C-alpha positions as CSV (number, residue, x, y, z in Angstrom):
1,M,-33.7,1.8,-17.1
2,D,-33.2,2.9,-13.5
3,H,-29.8,3.6,-11.8
4,H,-29.7,0.3,-9.9
5,T,-30.4,-1.8,-13.0
6,L,-27.7,0.2,-14.9
7,V,-25.2,-0.3,-12.1
8,R,-25.9,-4.1,-12.1
9,W,-25.4,-4.2,-15.9
10,L,-22.2,-2.2,-15.7
11,E,-20.9,-4.5,-12.9
12,A,-21.7,-7.6,-15.1
13,V,-19.9,-6.1,-18.1
14,L,-16.9,-5.2,-16.0
15,I,-16.8,-8.8,-14.5
16,V,-16.9,-10.2,-18.1
17,L,-14.2,-7.8,-19.2
18,A,-12.1,-8.7,-16.2
19,L,-12.4,-12.4,-16.9
20,V,-11.4,-11.8,-20.5
21,A,-8.5,-9.7,-19.4
22,V,-7.3,-12.4,-16.9
23,W,-7.5,-15.1,-19.6
24,F,-5.6,-12.9,-22.0
25,S,-3.0,-11.9,-19.4
26,V,-2.4,-15.6,-18.4
27,S,-2.0,-16.7,-22.0
28,N,0.1,-13.7,-23.0
29,F,1.6,-12.7,-19.7
30,S,5.0,-11.5,-21.0
31,N,3.5,-9.4,-23.7
32,V,0.8,-7.9,-21.5
33,K,3.4,-7.1,-18.8
34,R,5.7,-5.4,-21.2
35,F,2.9,-3.3,-22.6
36,L,1.6,-2.2,-19.2
37,I,4.8,-2.0,-17.2
38,G,7.5,-1.4,-19.8
39,R,10.9,-2.8,-20.4
40,P,12.9,-4.1,-17.4
41,M,15.5,-1.6,-16.2
42,R,19.0,-2.4,-15.1
43,T,19.9,-2.0,-11.4
44,S,22.6,0.5,-12.5
45,E,19.8,2.8,-13.8
46,L,18.4,3.2,-10.3
47,H,20.6,6.2,-9.5
48,A,20.8,7.5,-13.0
49,Q,17.0,8.2,-13.0
50,H,17.1,10.0,-9.7
51,N,17.2,13.7,-10.5
52,K,17.6,16.4,-7.8
53,L,14.7,18.9,-7.7
54,F,14.6,22.6,-7.3
55,W,12.4,23.5,-4.3
56,V,9.8,25.3,-6.4
57,I,9.2,22.2,-8.4
58,A,9.5,19.9,-5.4
59,L,6.8,21.9,-3.7
60,P,3.8,20.7,-5.8
61,I,5.2,17.2,-6.1
62,L,5.6,16.7,-2.4
63,S,2.5,18.8,-1.3
64,A,-0.2,17.0,-3.3
65,D,-1.2,14.9,-0.3
66,L,-1.4,17.8,2.2
67,Y,-2.7,20.5,-0.1
68,S,-5.3,18.4,-1.8
69,S,-7.0,17.7,1.5
70,V,-8.2,21.3,1.7
71,A,-10.9,20.1,-0.7
72,Y,-12.5,17.8,2.0
73,G,-10.9,18.8,5.4
74,P,-13.2,21.7,6.3
75,E,-16.2,19.8,5.0
76,A,-15.3,16.7,7.1
77,G,-15.3,19.0,10.2
78,M,-18.6,20.6,9.4
79,T,-20.3,17.3,8.6
80,E,-20.0,16.4,12.3
81,L,-22.0,19.5,13.2
82,A,-24.6,19.4,10.4
83,G,-27.2,17.9,12.7
84,L,-27.2,21.0,14.9
85,G,-28.8,23.2,12.2
86,P,-27.8,26.6,10.7
87,N,-26.7,28.0,14.1
88,A,-23.6,25.7,14.0
89,K,-22.3,27.0,10.6
90,W,-20.1,29.7,12.1
91,F,-18.0,27.0,13.8
92,I,-16.2,26.4,10.5
93,L,-14.1,29.5,11.3
94,P,-12.7,28.6,14.8
95,I,-12.3,25.0,13.7
96,T,-10.3,26.0,10.6
97,I,-8.2,28.5,12.5
98,S,-7.4,25.8,15.1
99,T,-6.4,23.5,12.2
100,I,-4.1,26.2,10.8
101,V,-2.4,26.7,14.2
102,L,-1.8,23.0,14.5
103,L,-0.4,23.0,10.9
104,A,2.1,25.7,11.9
105,I,3.2,23.8,15.0
106,L,3.7,20.6,13.0
107,I,5.6,22.3,10.2
108,V,8.0,24.0,12.7
109,S,8.4,20.7,14.5
110,Y,9.2,18.8,11.3
111,I,11.7,21.5,10.3
112,M,13.6,20.3,13.4
113,G,13.4,16.8,11.9
114,V,15.0,18.1,8.7
115,L,17.8,19.7,10.6
116,A,18.4,16.6,12.6
117,Y,18.1,14.0,9.8
118,P,19.3,15.6,6.5
119,S,19.3,12.1,4.8
120,G,15.6,11.8,5.4
121,G,14.1,11.7,8.9
122,G,10.7,10.0,8.8
123,A,9.0,9.0,12.1
124,Y,10.3,5.5,11.8
125,A,13.9,6.5,11.3
126,I,13.7,9.0,14.2
127,A,12.1,6.4,16.5
128,K,14.6,3.7,15.5
129,D,17.5,6.1,16.2
130,N,16.3,7.4,19.6
131,F,14.4,4.5,21.2
132,K,15.9,1.2,22.2
133,P,12.6,-0.8,22.5
134,K,11.8,-2.0,19.0
135,W,8.0,-1.6,19.5
136,V,8.3,2.2,19.7
137,S,9.6,2.5,16.1
138,L,7.0,0.0,15.1
139,I,4.2,2.2,16.4
140,A,5.5,4.9,14.0
141,S,5.9,2.6,11.0
142,S,2.6,0.7,11.6
143,S,0.7,4.0,12.1
144,L,2.1,5.4,8.9
145,L,1.5,2.3,6.8
146,V,-2.2,2.2,8.0
147,D,-2.5,5.9,7.3
148,Y,-1.1,5.4,3.8
149,V,-3.7,2.9,3.0
150,L,-6.4,5.2,4.3
151,T,-4.9,8.1,2.3
152,V,-5.4,6.2,-1.0
153,A,-9.0,5.2,-0.1
154,V,-9.9,8.7,1.1
155,S,-8.2,10.7,-1.7
156,V,-9.7,8.5,-4.5
157,S,-13.1,8.5,-2.9
158,A,-13.0,12.3,-2.5
159,A,-11.9,12.6,-6.1
160,L,-14.9,10.6,-7.3
161,E,-17.2,12.6,-5.0
162,A,-15.9,15.8,-6.5
163,V,-16.8,14.6,-10.0
164,S,-20.2,13.2,-9.0
165,S,-21.1,16.6,-7.5
166,A,-20.7,18.1,-11.0
167,Y,-22.1,15.0,-12.8
168,P,-24.7,13.3,-10.6
169,V,-25.0,10.5,-13.1
170,V,-21.6,9.3,-11.9
171,A,-22.8,8.9,-8.3
172,P,-24.1,5.3,-8.6
173,F,-20.7,4.2,-10.1
174,E,-18.4,5.8,-7.5
175,T,-17.2,2.5,-6.1
176,I,-16.5,0.9,-9.4
177,L,-14.7,4.0,-10.8
178,A,-12.7,4.4,-7.6
179,I,-11.4,0.8,-8.0
180,L,-10.5,1.5,-11.6
181,C,-8.6,4.6,-10.5
182,V,-6.6,2.5,-8.0
183,V,-5.8,0.0,-10.7
184,L,-4.6,2.8,-13.0
185,L,-2.4,4.1,-10.2
186,V,-0.9,0.7,-9.7
187,I,0.0,0.5,-13.4
188,V,1.5,4.0,-13.3
189,N,3.6,3.2,-10.2
190,L,4.7,-0.2,-11.5
191,R,6.0,1.5,-14.6
192,G,8.0,3.9,-12.5
193,V,7.3,7.6,-12.8
194,A,10.4,9.2,-11.3
195,E,11.5,10.6,-14.6
196,S,8.1,12.2,-15.2
197,A,7.7,13.6,-11.7
198,R,8.0,17.2,-13.0
199,I,5.0,16.6,-15.2
200,F,2.9,15.7,-12.1
201,A,3.8,19.1,-10.6
202,W,1.6,21.1,-12.9
203,P,-1.8,19.7,-11.9
204,T,-1.0,20.6,-8.3
205,F,0.0,24.1,-9.4
206,G,-3.2,24.2,-11.4
207,F,-5.3,23.3,-8.4
208,M,-3.5,25.9,-6.3
209,I,-4.3,28.5,-8.9
210,C,-8.0,27.4,-9.0
211,M,-8.3,27.7,-5.2
212,F,-6.8,31.2,-5.2
213,I,-9.1,32.2,-8.1
214,L,-12.0,30.9,-6.1
215,I,-10.8,32.8,-2.9
216,F,-10.2,36.1,-4.7
217,T,-13.5,35.8,-6.5
218,G,-15.2,35.4,-3.1
219,F,-13.6,38.6,-1.8
220,F,-14.7,40.5,-4.9
221,D,-18.2,39.1,-4.4
222,E,-18.2,40.3,-0.8
223,L,-16.9,43.7,-1.7
224,R,-20.0,44.1,-4.0
225,H,-22.6,42.4,-1.8
226,G,-21.1,42.9,1.6
227,F,-19.1,40.7,4.0
228,T,-22.3,39.9,5.8
229,Q,-24.9,38.5,3.5
230,P,-28.5,37.2,4.0
231,T,-27.0,33.7,3.9
232,T,-24.3,34.4,6.5
233,P,-25.1,32.7,9.8
234,S,-24.9,34.7,13.0
235,F,-21.5,34.4,14.6
236,G,-21.2,33.2,18.2
237,T,-24.6,31.6,18.5
238,V,-24.5,28.4,20.5
239,P,-26.8,25.9,19.0
240,E,-28.9,23.6,21.1
241,G,-27.4,20.2,21.6
242,L,-23.8,21.4,21.2
243,T,-21.3,19.6,23.5
244,T,-17.5,19.8,24.0
245,L,-17.1,16.3,22.7
246,L,-19.0,17.2,19.5
247,V,-16.7,20.3,18.9
248,L,-13.6,18.1,19.5
249,K,-15.0,15.5,17.1
250,A,-15.5,18.2,14.4
251,F,-12.0,19.5,15.0
252,S,-10.5,16.0,14.7
253,S,-12.3,15.4,11.4
254,A,-11.0,18.8,10.1
255,C,-7.5,17.8,11.0
256,S,-7.7,15.2,8.2
257,A,-6.4,18.1,6.1
258,L,-3.0,17.8,7.8
259,T,-1.9,14.4,6.6
260,G,1.1,14.4,4.3
261,I,3.2,16.8,6.3
262,E,5.9,14.2,6.8
263,T,6.5,13.8,3.1
264,I,9.0,16.6,2.8
265,S,11.1,15.4,5.8
266,N,11.2,11.9,4.2
267,A,12.3,13.3,0.8
268,V,15.2,15.6,1.8
269,P,17.7,13.7,-0.4
270,I,15.8,14.6,-3.6
271,F,16.4,18.3,-3.2
272,R,19.2,20.2,-4.8
273,E,22.0,21.5,-2.6
274,P,21.8,22.9,0.0
275,Q,19.2,20.2,0.6
276,Q,18.2,21.2,4.2
277,R,17.7,24.8,3.3
278,N,15.6,24.0,0.2
279,A,13.5,21.5,2.2
280,I,12.9,24.2,4.9
281,K,11.9,26.7,2.2
282,T,9.4,24.1,0.8
283,Y,7.9,23.5,4.3
284,I,7.5,27.3,4.9
285,A,5.9,27.8,1.4
286,L,3.6,24.9,1.8
287,G,2.5,26.0,5.3
288,V,1.7,29.6,4.1
289,I,-0.1,28.5,0.9
290,T,-2.1,25.8,2.7
291,G,-3.0,28.1,5.6
292,V,-4.1,30.9,3.4
293,T,-6.2,28.5,1.2
294,L,-7.9,26.8,4.3
295,L,-8.7,30.1,5.9
296,G,-10.0,31.8,2.7
297,F,-12.0,28.8,1.6
298,A,-13.5,28.4,5.1
299,Y,-14.4,32.1,5.3
300,H,-16.3,32.1,2.0
301,L,-18.1,28.9,3.1
302,Y,-19.2,30.8,6.2
303,V,-20.3,34.0,4.4
304,K,-22.4,31.9,1.9
305,G,-23.7,29.8,4.7
306,I,-23.0,26.5,2.9
307,S,-23.9,23.3,4.6
308,P,-22.5,19.8,3.9
309,D,-24.4,17.8,1.3
310,P,-23.7,14.1,0.8
311,H,-24.5,14.5,-2.9
312,N,-22.7,17.8,-3.5
313,T,-19.4,18.8,-1.9
314,M,-19.0,22.2,-0.2
315,L,-16.3,23.1,-2.8
316,S,-18.7,22.3,-5.6
317,Q,-21.5,24.4,-4.0
318,L,-19.3,27.4,-3.5
319,T,-17.8,27.2,-7.0
320,A,-21.3,27.0,-8.5
321,M,-22.4,30.1,-6.6
322,Y,-19.6,32.1,-8.0
323,F,-19.2,30.7,-11.5
324,G,-22.4,28.8,-12.2
325,H,-21.9,25.4,-13.9
326,G,-19.9,27.0,-16.8
327,M,-16.3,26.3,-18.0
328,L,-14.5,27.7,-14.9
329,Y,-16.6,25.4,-12.7
330,Q,-15.7,22.4,-14.8
331,I,-12.0,23.3,-14.7
332,I,-12.0,23.6,-10.9
333,I,-13.8,20.3,-10.4
334,W,-11.5,18.4,-12.8
335,F,-8.4,20.0,-11.2
336,T,-9.8,18.9,-7.9
337,F,-10.2,15.4,-9.2
338,I,-6.7,15.2,-10.7
339,V,-4.9,16.6,-7.6
340,L,-6.8,14.2,-5.3
341,I,-5.7,11.3,-7.5
342,L,-2.1,12.6,-7.5
343,A,-2.3,12.7,-3.7
344,A,-3.2,9.0,-3.7
345,N,-0.4,8.4,-6.3
346,S,2.3,10.0,-4.1
347,T,1.2,7.7,-1.3
348,F,2.2,4.6,-3.3
349,T,5.9,5.7,-3.2
350,G,5.7,6.5,0.5
351,F,4.1,3.2,1.5
352,S,6.3,1.0,-0.7
353,Q,9.5,2.7,0.5
354,L,8.6,2.6,4.2
355,A,7.5,-1.0,3.9
356,A,10.8,-1.9,2.2
357,I,12.8,-0.1,5.0
358,V,10.9,-1.9,7.7
359,A,11.2,-5.2,5.9
360,A,15.0,-4.7,5.5
361,D,15.1,-4.4,9.3
362,G,13.4,-7.7,9.5
363,F,9.9,-6.6,10.8
364,L,7.9,-7.2,7.6
365,P,8.2,-10.0,4.9
366,R,11.5,-9.6,3.0
367,S,9.5,-9.9,-0.3
368,L,8.6,-6.2,0.3
369,T,12.3,-5.3,-0.4
370,N,12.2,-6.7,-3.9
371,R,12.4,-4.2,-6.7
372,G,10.3,-4.9,-9.8
373,D,11.3,-4.6,-13.5
374,R,11.1,-0.8,-13.3
375,L,13.1,-0.6,-10.0
376,G,10.1,0.2,-7.8
377,Y,9.0,-1.8,-4.8
378,S,6.3,-3.6,-6.8
379,N,5.1,-5.9,-4.0
380,G,4.5,-3.0,-1.7
381,I,2.6,-1.1,-4.4
382,I,0.3,-4.1,-5.0
383,V,-0.3,-4.7,-1.3
384,L,-1.3,-1.0,-0.8
385,A,-3.7,-1.1,-3.7
386,A,-5.3,-4.3,-2.5
387,L,-5.9,-3.0,1.0
388,A,-7.2,0.4,-0.3
389,C,-9.6,-1.4,-2.6
390,I,-11.0,-3.4,0.3
391,L,-11.6,-0.2,2.2
392,I,-13.2,1.5,-0.8
393,I,-15.6,-1.4,-1.4
394,S,-16.4,-1.7,2.3
395,F,-17.3,2.0,2.7
396,H,-18.7,2.4,-0.8
397,A,-16.2,5.1,-1.7
398,H,-17.8,7.6,0.8
399,T,-15.3,10.0,2.2
400,N,-17.3,10.9,5.3
401,A,-17.5,7.2,6.2
402,L,-13.7,6.8,5.9
403,I,-12.8,10.0,7.7
404,P,-13.4,8.5,11.2
405,L,-10.6,6.0,10.5
406,Y,-8.4,8.6,9.0
407,A,-5.5,10.6,10.5
408,I,-5.4,8.9,14.0
409,G,-2.5,6.8,12.8
410,V,-0.5,9.8,11.4
411,F,-0.9,11.8,14.6
412,L,0.4,8.8,16.6
413,S,3.5,8.8,14.3
414,F,3.7,12.6,14.7
415,T,3.8,12.1,18.5
416,V,6.5,9.4,18.3
417,A,8.6,11.5,16.0
418,Q,8.4,14.6,18.2
419,I,9.3,12.6,21.4
420,G,12.2,11.0,19.5
421,L,13.5,14.4,18.4
422,M,13.2,15.6,22.1
423,R,15.4,12.6,23.1
424,R,17.9,13.4,20.4
425,W,18.3,17.1,21.3
426,K,18.9,16.1,25.0
427,R,21.5,13.5,23.9
428,V,23.3,15.3,21.1
429,K,22.7,18.9,22.2
430,G,24.5,21.2,19.7
431,S,23.7,24.8,18.7
432,N,20.3,26.2,20.0
433,W,19.5,22.7,21.3
434,K,17.3,24.1,24.0
435,L,15.1,26.1,21.5
436,K,14.8,23.0,19.3
437,L,13.9,20.9,22.4
438,T,11.2,23.4,23.3
439,I,9.7,23.4,19.8
440,N,9.5,19.6,19.7
441,T,8.2,19.4,23.2
442,I,5.3,21.7,22.2
443,G,4.8,19.6,19.1
444,A,4.8,16.4,21.1
445,I,2.2,17.8,23.6
446,V,-0.1,19.1,20.9
447,T,0.1,16.0,18.6
448,S,-0.5,13.7,21.6
449,I,-3.5,15.7,22.7
450,V,-4.9,15.6,19.1
451,A,-4.2,11.8,18.9
452,V,-6.2,11.3,22.2
453,I,-9.0,13.5,20.8
454,F,-9.1,11.3,17.7
455,A,-9.2,8.1,19.8
456,V,-12.0,9.3,22.1
457,T,-14.2,11.2,19.6
458,K,-13.9,8.8,16.7
459,F,-13.8,5.6,18.6
460,T,-17.4,4.5,18.0
461,G,-17.3,6.0,14.5
462,G,-14.6,3.6,13.3
463,A,-11.4,4.7,15.0
464,W,-11.6,1.5,17.1
465,V,-10.7,-0.4,13.9
466,V,-7.4,1.4,13.6
467,L,-6.7,1.1,17.4
468,V,-7.2,-2.6,17.1
469,V,-5.3,-3.1,13.9
470,L,-2.2,-1.2,15.1
471,P,-1.4,-3.5,18.0
472,I,-2.1,-6.5,15.8
473,L,0.3,-5.2,13.1
474,I,3.0,-4.5,15.8
475,F,2.6,-8.0,17.2
476,F,3.0,-9.6,13.8
477,S,6.0,-7.3,13.0
478,L,7.7,-8.5,16.2
479,S,6.7,-12.1,15.4
480,I,8.2,-11.8,11.9
481,H,11.4,-10.3,13.4
482,R,11.7,-13.1,15.9
483,H,11.2,-15.7,13.1
484,Y,14.0,-14.2,11.1
485,Q,16.3,-14.2,14.1
486,E,15.5,-17.8,14.9
487,I,16.1,-18.8,11.3
488,A,19.4,-17.0,11.3
489,K,20.5,-18.6,14.5
490,E,19.5,-22.1,13.3
491,L,21.4,-21.7,10.0
492,R,24.5,-20.1,11.4
493,I,27.7,-22.3,11.2
494,D,31.2,-22.0,12.4
495,P,33.4,-22.2,9.2
496,K,36.3,-23.7,11.3
497,E,34.2,-26.6,12.5
498,T,31.7,-27.3,9.7
499,Y,32.7,-28.3,6.1
500,P,30.6,-29.9,3.4
501,E,31.2,-33.7,2.9
502,A,29.9,-36.1,0.3
503,N,26.6,-38.0,1.2
504,K,25.4,-41.3,-0.1
505,V,22.5,-40.6,-2.3
506,V,19.6,-43.0,-3.2
507,T,17.9,-41.8,-6.4
508,L,14.3,-42.8,-7.0
509,V,12.6,-42.1,-10.4
510,L,8.8,-42.1,-10.3
511,V,7.4,-43.8,-13.5
512,S,3.9,-44.1,-14.7
513,G,4.6,-46.3,-17.7
514,V,6.9,-46.8,-20.6
515,H,6.8,-43.6,-22.8
516,R,8.8,-40.6,-23.9
517,V,8.3,-38.7,-20.7
518,V,9.8,-41.5,-18.6
519,N,12.6,-42.1,-21.2
520,N,13.5,-38.4,-20.9
521,T,13.5,-38.5,-17.1
522,L,15.6,-41.7,-16.9
523,S,18.1,-40.3,-19.3
524,F,18.5,-37.3,-17.0
525,A,18.9,-39.5,-14.0
526,K,21.6,-41.7,-15.6
527,G,23.4,-38.5,-16.7
528,L,23.9,-37.7,-13.0
529,G,26.3,-40.7,-12.8
530,V,24.1,-42.6,-10.4
531,D,22.3,-46.0,-10.5
532,P,18.6,-44.9,-10.3
533,I,15.7,-47.0,-9.0
534,A,12.5,-46.7,-10.9
535,V,9.4,-46.7,-8.7
536,Y,5.9,-47.6,-10.1
537,V,2.7,-47.5,-8.0
538,G,0.0,-49.8,-9.2
539,F,-3.6,-49.8,-8.1
540,N,-4.4,-53.4,-9.2
541,E,-2.7,-56.6,-10.3
542,E,-3.5,-56.2,-14.0
543,S,-1.8,-52.8,-14.2
544,I,1.2,-54.1,-12.3
545,D,1.6,-57.2,-14.5
546,K,1.3,-55.0,-17.6
547,M,4.0,-52.6,-16.4
548,E,6.4,-55.4,-15.5
549,K,6.1,-57.0,-18.9
550,K,6.6,-53.6,-20.7
551,W,9.7,-52.9,-18.5
552,E,11.2,-56.3,-19.5
553,E,10.4,-55.6,-23.2
554,W,12.2,-52.3,-22.8
555,G,15.3,-54.1,-21.7
556,T,15.1,-53.2,-18.0
557,P,17.0,-49.9,-18.2
558,C,17.3,-49.9,-14.4
559,R,16.0,-51.7,-11.3
560,L,12.2,-51.4,-11.0
561,V,10.4,-51.4,-7.7
562,V,6.6,-51.9,-7.8
563,L,4.4,-50.7,-5.0
564,R,0.9,-51.8,-4.5
565,S,-1.7,-49.2,-3.4
566,K,-4.8,-50.6,-1.7
567,Y,-6.5,-47.2,-1.4
568,R,-5.6,-45.8,-4.9
569,S,-3.1,-43.3,-3.4
570,I,0.3,-42.7,-4.9
571,L,1.5,-40.9,-1.8
572,E,0.9,-43.6,0.9
573,P,3.0,-46.4,-0.6
574,L,5.8,-43.9,-1.5
575,I,5.9,-42.8,2.2
576,R,6.3,-46.5,3.2
577,L,9.1,-47.0,0.8
578,I,10.9,-43.9,2.0
579,K,10.6,-44.9,5.6
580,T,12.1,-48.3,4.7
581,I,15.1,-46.7,2.9
582,E,15.6,-44.2,5.8
583,A,15.7,-47.0,8.3
584,K,18.5,-48.8,6.3
585,Q,20.5,-45.6,5.6
586,E,23.5,-44.5,7.7
587,N,23.6,-41.0,9.1
588,G,23.9,-38.4,6.5
589,G,22.2,-40.4,3.7
590,I,20.0,-38.4,1.2
591,I,17.0,-39.6,-0.8
592,H,16.7,-38.0,-4.2
593,I,13.3,-38.3,-5.9
594,I,13.1,-37.4,-9.6
595,I,9.6,-36.7,-10.9
596,P,8.7,-36.6,-14.6
597,Q,6.2,-34.0,-15.7
598,F,4.8,-33.2,-19.1
599,I,3.9,-29.6,-19.9
600,P,1.0,-29.0,-22.2
601,S,1.4,-26.6,-25.1
602,K,-1.7,-24.6,-24.1
603,W,-2.4,-23.5,-20.5
604,W,-6.0,-24.6,-20.5
605,H,-4.9,-28.2,-21.2
606,N,-3.7,-28.4,-17.6
607,V,-7.3,-28.9,-16.4
608,L,-7.5,-32.0,-18.5
609,H,-4.7,-33.8,-16.6
610,N,-4.2,-34.6,-13.0
611,Q,-1.4,-32.7,-11.3
612,S,0.2,-35.7,-9.4
613,A,3.8,-34.4,-9.9
614,L,2.9,-31.0,-8.4
615,L,1.0,-32.4,-5.5
616,L,3.8,-34.9,-4.6
617,R,6.4,-32.2,-4.8
618,M,4.4,-30.0,-2.5
619,W,3.9,-32.7,0.1
620,F,7.5,-34.0,0.2
621,I,9.0,-30.5,0.4
622,R,6.6,-29.7,3.3
623,H,7.1,-32.9,5.3
624,K,10.4,-34.5,4.4
625,D,14.1,-33.6,4.1
626,I,14.2,-35.1,0.6
627,V,15.7,-33.6,-2.6
628,I,13.0,-33.2,-5.2
629,T,13.8,-32.8,-8.9
630,T,11.2,-32.2,-11.6
631,V,12.1,-33.1,-15.1
632,P,9.8,-31.3,-17.6
633,Y,8.8,-32.6,-21.0
634,H,7.1,-30.1,-23.2
635,L,4.3,-31.4,-25.4
636,Q,4.1,-30.1,-29.0
637,K,0.3,-30.4,-29.4
């Protein structure tokens, strides 16, 4: 059986399993939800579960996104130059050094953000505090939200590519497995993992140790075989076809290793006291470790003359050269997989929290502020997973295909944050404000240049998608905000001038015959203390005569109005009746329609019955200011 046939069979099996899972979930929703998500948590437990972290423990937890990208950042840069041949391999060193310099500038700039906003100063908070136009802060939030989606897609795709490099048999199933990984991350995040955050620190520590083992092994190898080996490309050779635009394109792709820097500045409140000092320590440690790792990794790739391979990552190639495909190789590959998945996992919290903050300000749907059973922003988690899955499917879980879309959003938010901090220092001043202003000015200039480089060099490769999506997202955010303002204005009352008064109510009970469901509904209507009017819609004279006789036999429990429907529609004659009643009502009168509905004992029985009650309810709520009440009657069989 070839790979394509196997893939099709696996997809068919997964579809069947998914359908079975959906059926089981619908029929046993509560039990499945409790098993997967866990027991509901009280709102009072929200702060009880929030433990402050020592900076050494916070380092791996908050650095998973940034540090894990060393596994694919240098490779993303060199992929752009792969077509130039072996003479372009040495460019990995200047490109990586430039990336490290940019990393240092960003870290120093964000330390200024920690000093300015000790309660958590993400780009959105900084922009909202320092810019009056709402759209400026929306550039920051929209850019970050888009980048969070891309982070999940890129990290999960990179994780699967790392595994498929070691196990080529996995390669045909990368997309399917990537989707399963995202689903698993959704379940983990819906359960709430704040109490187990310390456990997640160890895989990142493990990956850091693996990278340093790899780097030190490389130096030992070079001490034995020389720092210039037969595979080492000549340094400084300019390959034919090299252009400035191509170099900038490679640099911008390598800068994908810098996403996730903002995480620490957003998470200042989770540190132990003194929070600012501990956050700054974490930033410095992260910068040093990431810079050393990037430089060491890139240097050994240069010495060994390793080229990008779509079927075997550069990390996998270098590890195999030093350790073969033995136990240590397997450990490094699996730690790479785990830390990349953790990088995607940390993004779920960032996306859902930012979306909730923006929604609370009225720029996104308010449903994103709702906390689930486990106190997480469950709607935001599900939205992020759905969007990431769409990207993974669209780009077949290929990291190099997703990279052109990646990081442009985050550098836009970097620029907005730096300019916002510049405005803050000029407004607030304070100690050493000129030094802080200079640092953030340099940061703003550098990040804006990088953002422009991304936009120009990656435009045709897919960056145009992000550049189109961002204005659309900002436009919709402003439209949502305007909608909420208009609703608030329309609903606002003056308590001194407006007071509730009793209305005359006409109560109509829709009946389809004389049976238990109608009896149950009429009993409810009479219990309201009103004189209801029963309404029957007949499609022919025979059914109408039959209904009138049964009603008389029943003792005429209330007035019966019979409507004739020429076109077999229940809705059309009801609308005519309502218009007649409205024409006779005085101002302030209310029509109350009571609809009986029987509920089958098994969910699949619903397909055996028409859903007239549901359809009528939907239409009246959408088109009329009418009170609708549904009276359920649960069937036993």
